[in-house]
Short mmCIF file of the C-alpha atoms (twelve columns), coordinates in Angstrom:
data_MODEL
# 
_entry.id   MODEL 
# 
loop_
_atom_site.group_PDB 
_atom_site.id 
_atom_site.type_symbol 
_atom_site.label_atom_id 
_atom_site.label_alt_id 
_atom_site.label_comp_id 
_atom_site.label_asym_id 
_atom_site.label_seq_id 
_atom_site.Cartn_x 
_atom_site.Cartn_y 
_atom_site.Cartn_z 
_atom_site.pdbx_PDB_model_num 
ATOM 1   C CA . UNK A 1   0.000   0.000   0.000   1 
ATOM 2   C CA . UNK A 2   1.641   3.198   -1.175  1 
ATOM 3   C CA . UNK A 3   0.328   6.687   -0.538  1 
ATOM 4   C CA . UNK A 4   1.846   7.809   -3.854  1 
ATOM 5   C CA . UNK A 5   0.145   5.004   -5.783  1 
ATOM 6   C CA . UNK A 6   -3.294  6.613   -6.017  1 
ATOM 7   C CA . UNK A 7   -4.855  7.808   -9.256  1 
ATOM 8   C CA . UNK A 8   -7.727  10.289  -9.378  1 
ATOM 9   C CA . UNK A 9   -10.971 8.877   -10.766 1 
ATOM 10  C CA . UNK A 10  -14.226 10.749  -11.312 1 
ATOM 11  C CA . UNK A 11  -16.266 8.249   -13.349 1 
ATOM 12  C CA . UNK A 12  -19.025 5.855   -12.374 1 
ATOM 13  C CA . UNK A 13  -18.243 2.914   -10.128 1 
ATOM 14  C CA . UNK A 14  -19.949 0.038   -8.347  1 
ATOM 15  C CA . UNK A 15  -20.409 -0.125  -4.576  1 
ATOM 16  C CA . UNK A 16  -18.361 -3.340  -4.612  1 
ATOM 17  C CA . UNK A 17  -15.301 -1.324  -5.726  1 
ATOM 18  C CA . UNK A 18  -15.320 0.873   -2.604  1 
ATOM 19  C CA . UNK A 19  -12.786 -0.062  0.069   1 
ATOM 20  C CA . UNK A 20  -12.501 1.312   3.571   1 
ATOM 21  C CA . UNK A 21  -9.696  1.618   6.078   1 
ATOM 22  C CA . UNK A 22  -8.974  -1.848  7.441   1 
ATOM 23  C CA . UNK A 23  -10.252 -3.717  4.375   1 
ATOM 24  C CA . UNK A 24  -8.061  -6.284  2.658   1 
ATOM 25  C CA . UNK A 25  -7.486  -6.410  -1.087  1 
ATOM 26  C CA . UNK A 26  -5.549  -9.078  -2.987  1 
ATOM 27  C CA . UNK A 27  -3.651  -8.669  -6.269  1 
ATOM 28  C CA . UNK A 28  -5.512  -10.518 -9.039  1 
ATOM 29  C CA . UNK A 29  -3.342  -9.423  -11.956 1 
ATOM 30  C CA . UNK A 30  0.438   -9.602  -12.278 1 
ATOM 31  C CA . UNK A 31  2.771   -8.608  -15.115 1 
ATOM 32  C CA . UNK A 32  6.023   -9.608  -13.408 1 
ATOM 33  C CA . UNK A 33  7.938   -12.587 -14.778 1 
ATOM 34  C CA . UNK A 34  8.235   -14.302 -11.392 1 
ATOM 35  C CA . UNK A 35  4.632   -13.873 -10.113 1 
ATOM 36  C CA . UNK A 36  5.858   -11.408 -7.491  1 
ATOM 37  C CA . UNK A 37  2.478   -9.691  -7.084  1 
ATOM 38  C CA . UNK A 38  -0.200  -12.300 -7.676  1 
ATOM 39  C CA . UNK A 39  -2.023  -13.186 -4.456  1 
ATOM 40  C CA . UNK A 40  -0.310  -10.504 -2.365  1 
ATOM 41  C CA . UNK A 41  -2.665  -8.868  0.145   1 
ATOM 42  C CA . UNK A 42  -2.735  -5.212  1.137   1 
ATOM 43  C CA . UNK A 43  -4.301  -3.737  4.228   1 
ATOM 44  C CA . UNK A 44  -6.122  -0.546  3.275   1 
ATOM 45  C CA . UNK A 45  -4.674  2.294   5.327   1 
ATOM 46  C CA . UNK A 46  -5.738  5.869   5.972   1 
ATOM 47  C CA . UNK A 47  -5.127  7.919   2.820   1 
ATOM 48  C CA . UNK A 48  -3.872  11.458  3.280   1 
ATOM 49  C CA . UNK A 49  -5.789  13.147  0.472   1 
ATOM 50  C CA . UNK A 50  -8.889  11.077  -0.264  1 
ATOM 51  C CA . UNK A 51  -12.185 10.306  1.448   1 
ATOM 52  C CA . UNK A 52  -13.344 7.538   -0.909  1 
ATOM 53  C CA . UNK A 53  -11.094 4.768   -2.179  1 
ATOM 54  C CA . UNK A 54  -11.869 2.428   -5.072  1 
ATOM 55  C CA . UNK A 55  -10.059 -0.688  -6.162  1 
ATOM 56  C CA . UNK A 56  -9.451  -1.524  -9.795  1 
ATOM 57  C CA . UNK A 57  -10.133 -4.825  -11.499 1 
ATOM 58  C CA . UNK A 58  -6.533  -5.810  -10.724 1 
ATOM 59  C CA . UNK A 59  -7.496  -6.222  -7.066  1 
ATOM 60  C CA . UNK A 60  -10.152 -8.224  -5.253  1 
ATOM 61  C CA . UNK A 61  -11.675 -7.131  -1.956  1 
ATOM 62  C CA . UNK A 62  -11.787 -9.824  0.721   1 
ATOM 63  C CA . UNK A 63  -15.085 -10.047 2.603   1 
ATOM 64  C CA . UNK A 64  -15.165 -12.217 5.711   1 
ATOM 65  C CA . UNK A 65  -18.154 -14.490 6.175   1 
ATOM 66  C CA . UNK A 66  -17.137 -15.640 9.641   1 
ATOM 67  C CA . UNK A 67  -16.865 -13.159 12.517  1 
ATOM 68  C CA . UNK A 68  -14.741 -15.643 14.470  1 
ATOM 69  C CA . UNK A 69  -11.763 -14.573 12.357  1 
ATOM 70  C CA . UNK A 70  -10.425 -11.010 12.386  1 
ATOM 71  C CA . UNK A 71  -9.337  -9.119  9.274   1 
ATOM 72  C CA . UNK A 72  -5.845  -8.669  10.665  1 
ATOM 73  C CA . UNK A 73  -5.532  -12.433 11.228  1 
ATOM 74  C CA . UNK A 74  -6.606  -13.097 7.622   1 
ATOM 75  C CA . UNK A 75  -4.225  -10.404 6.341   1 
ATOM 76  C CA . UNK A 76  -1.207  -12.005 8.007   1 
ATOM 77  C CA . UNK A 77  -2.382  -15.494 6.988   1 
ATOM 78  C CA . UNK A 78  -2.483  -14.265 3.386   1 
ATOM 79  C CA . UNK A 79  1.089   -13.037 3.708   1 
ATOM 80  C CA . UNK A 80  2.366   -16.573 4.314   1 
ATOM 81  C CA . UNK A 81  4.204   -18.601 1.681   1 
ATOM 82  C CA . UNK A 82  1.415   -21.196 1.895   1 
ATOM 83  C CA . UNK A 83  -1.195  -18.719 0.660   1 
ATOM 84  C CA . UNK A 84  1.195   -17.313 -1.934  1 
ATOM 85  C CA . UNK A 85  1.978   -20.724 -3.420  1 
ATOM 86  C CA . UNK A 86  -1.741  -21.562 -3.370  1 
ATOM 87  C CA . UNK A 87  -2.466  -18.419 -5.406  1 
ATOM 88  C CA . UNK A 88  0.354   -19.052 -7.870  1 
ATOM 89  C CA . UNK A 89  -1.160  -22.505 -8.445  1 
ATOM 90  C CA . UNK A 90  -4.523  -20.885 -9.220  1 
ATOM 91  C CA . UNK A 91  -3.128  -18.319 -11.655 1 
ATOM 92  C CA . UNK A 92  -2.907  -18.616 -15.410 1 
ATOM 93  C CA . UNK A 93  -1.591  -16.627 -18.346 1 
ATOM 94  C CA . UNK A 94  1.739   -16.275 -20.098 1 
ATOM 95  C CA . UNK A 95  2.445   -12.536 -20.265 1 
ATOM 96  C CA . UNK A 96  -0.118  -11.360 -17.724 1 
ATOM 97  C CA . UNK A 97  -1.047  -13.648 -14.844 1 
ATOM 98  C CA . UNK A 98  -4.645  -13.672 -13.643 1 
ATOM 99  C CA . UNK A 99  -5.801  -15.191 -10.363 1 
ATOM 100 C CA . UNK A 100 -8.764  -17.545 -10.663 1 
ATOM 101 C CA . UNK A 101 -11.877 -16.383 -8.735  1 
ATOM 102 C CA . UNK A 102 -11.865 -19.626 -6.754  1 
ATOM 103 C CA . UNK A 103 -8.322  -19.156 -5.414  1 
ATOM 104 C CA . UNK A 104 -9.195  -17.238 -2.262  1 
ATOM 105 C CA . UNK A 105 -12.406 -19.098 -1.297  1 
ATOM 106 C CA . UNK A 106 -10.746 -22.491 -1.846  1 
ATOM 107 C CA . UNK A 107 -7.740  -21.779 0.426   1 
ATOM 108 C CA . UNK A 108 -7.817  -24.147 3.405   1 
ATOM 109 C CA . UNK A 109 -5.950  -23.775 6.688   1 
ATOM 110 C CA . UNK A 110 -6.092  -25.027 10.245  1 
ATOM 111 C CA . UNK A 111 -8.164  -22.650 12.360  1 
ATOM 112 C CA . UNK A 112 -6.596  -21.851 15.734  1 
ATOM 113 C CA . UNK A 113 -8.788  -21.470 18.821  1 
ATOM 114 C CA . UNK A 114 -10.668 -18.164 19.019  1 
ATOM 115 C CA . UNK A 115 -8.644  -17.095 22.088  1 
ATOM 116 C CA . UNK A 116 -5.388  -17.356 20.108  1 
ATOM 117 C CA . UNK A 117 -6.844  -15.472 17.148  1 
ATOM 118 C CA . UNK A 118 -8.100  -12.712 19.478  1 
ATOM 119 C CA . UNK A 119 -4.765  -12.467 21.299  1 
ATOM 120 C CA . UNK A 120 -2.847  -12.331 18.016  1 
ATOM 121 C CA . UNK A 121 -5.242  -9.743  16.582  1 
ATOM 122 C CA . UNK A 122 -4.836  -7.395  19.554  1 
ATOM 123 C CA . UNK A 123 -1.031  -7.534  19.348  1 
ATOM 124 C CA . UNK A 124 -0.967  -7.222  15.556  1 
ATOM 125 C CA . UNK A 125 -3.346  -4.234  15.646  1 
ATOM 126 C CA . UNK A 126 -1.008  -2.401  18.026  1 
ATOM 127 C CA . UNK A 127 1.909   -2.992  15.654  1 
ATOM 128 C CA . UNK A 128 -0.076  -1.919  12.568  1 
ATOM 129 C CA . UNK A 129 -1.214  1.281   14.317  1 
ATOM 130 C CA . UNK A 130 2.383   2.060   15.298  1 
ATOM 131 C CA . UNK A 131 3.551   1.437   11.724  1 
ATOM 132 C CA . UNK A 132 0.820   3.727   10.366  1 
ATOM 133 C CA . UNK A 133 1.752   6.462   12.854  1 
ATOM 134 C CA . UNK A 134 5.437   6.177   11.901  1 
ATOM 135 C CA . UNK A 135 4.622   6.333   8.191   1 
ATOM 136 C CA . UNK A 136 2.504   9.455   8.710   1 
ATOM 137 C CA . UNK A 137 5.378   11.114  10.598  1 
ATOM 138 C CA . UNK A 138 7.760   10.150  7.784   1 
ATOM 139 C CA . UNK A 139 5.460   11.753  5.192   1 
ATOM 140 C CA . UNK A 140 5.266   14.921  7.318   1 
ATOM 141 C CA . UNK A 141 9.056   15.105  7.614   1 
ATOM 142 C CA . UNK A 142 9.503   14.445  3.885   1 
ATOM 143 C CA . UNK A 143 7.104   17.270  3.072   1 
ATOM 144 C CA . UNK A 144 8.949   19.610  5.439   1 
ATOM 145 C CA . UNK A 145 12.276  18.631  3.870   1 
ATOM 146 C CA . UNK A 146 10.935  19.154  0.340   1 
ATOM 147 C CA . UNK A 147 9.662   22.605  1.320   1 
ATOM 148 C CA . UNK A 148 12.736  23.811  3.219   1 
ATOM 149 C CA . UNK A 149 15.613  22.343  1.215   1 
ATOM 150 C CA . UNK A 150 15.128  24.407  -1.973  1 
ATOM 151 C CA . UNK A 151 14.809  27.563  0.133   1 
ATOM 152 C CA . UNK A 152 17.986  26.730  2.038   1 
ATOM 153 C CA . UNK A 153 19.887  25.960  -1.163  1 
ATOM 154 C CA . UNK A 154 18.780  29.189  -2.859  1 
ATOM 155 C CA . UNK A 155 19.577  31.292  0.189   1 
ATOM 156 C CA . UNK A 156 15.956  32.357  0.703   1 
ATOM 157 C CA . UNK A 157 16.260  30.984  4.247   1 
ATOM 158 C CA . UNK A 158 19.395  31.321  6.342   1 
ATOM 159 C CA . UNK A 159 20.308  29.234  9.343   1 
ATOM 160 C CA . UNK A 160 22.400  30.652  12.150  1 
ATOM 161 C CA . UNK A 161 25.192  28.388  13.278  1 
ATOM 162 C CA . UNK A 162 26.578  28.706  16.809  1 
ATOM 163 C CA . UNK A 163 30.124  27.242  16.942  1 
ATOM 164 C CA . UNK A 164 30.238  27.528  20.739  1 
ATOM 165 C CA . UNK A 165 27.274  25.189  21.104  1 
ATOM 166 C CA . UNK A 166 29.425  22.237  20.007  1 
# 
């Protein structure tokens, strides 16, 4: 999920193409030679500039039918090599790989007890929130750098340097 990967769209769209913060989308199309993208999940994060997010036909939104499993648990399950190899097995095409619609629903795994899923989900949510906070701070610092650096280089802003402070 990249904040700079968004494209503006003003046309018509279906409700099924809308994604919200915390939703999971999976890559359904891949043009890489080594199937690097096919089956990879993304966790939809808070966009800086947009209020409505849509996914293209290259992605599929994952809807959970069982409330016993959390989205964050499914997200990390989908990041395993087992899910990845399952998806590669369900993809076809020579130049452009496409993931079969049955790939995600047909994936089978051992379901841990609900207590373990809940415990994992709480810990993983804390880590994801920390990562999101760090990424937002990074974007703020990058913006500040991009604003100040040209002004410093051109001499529009001067910085006083105190040699005695060393």
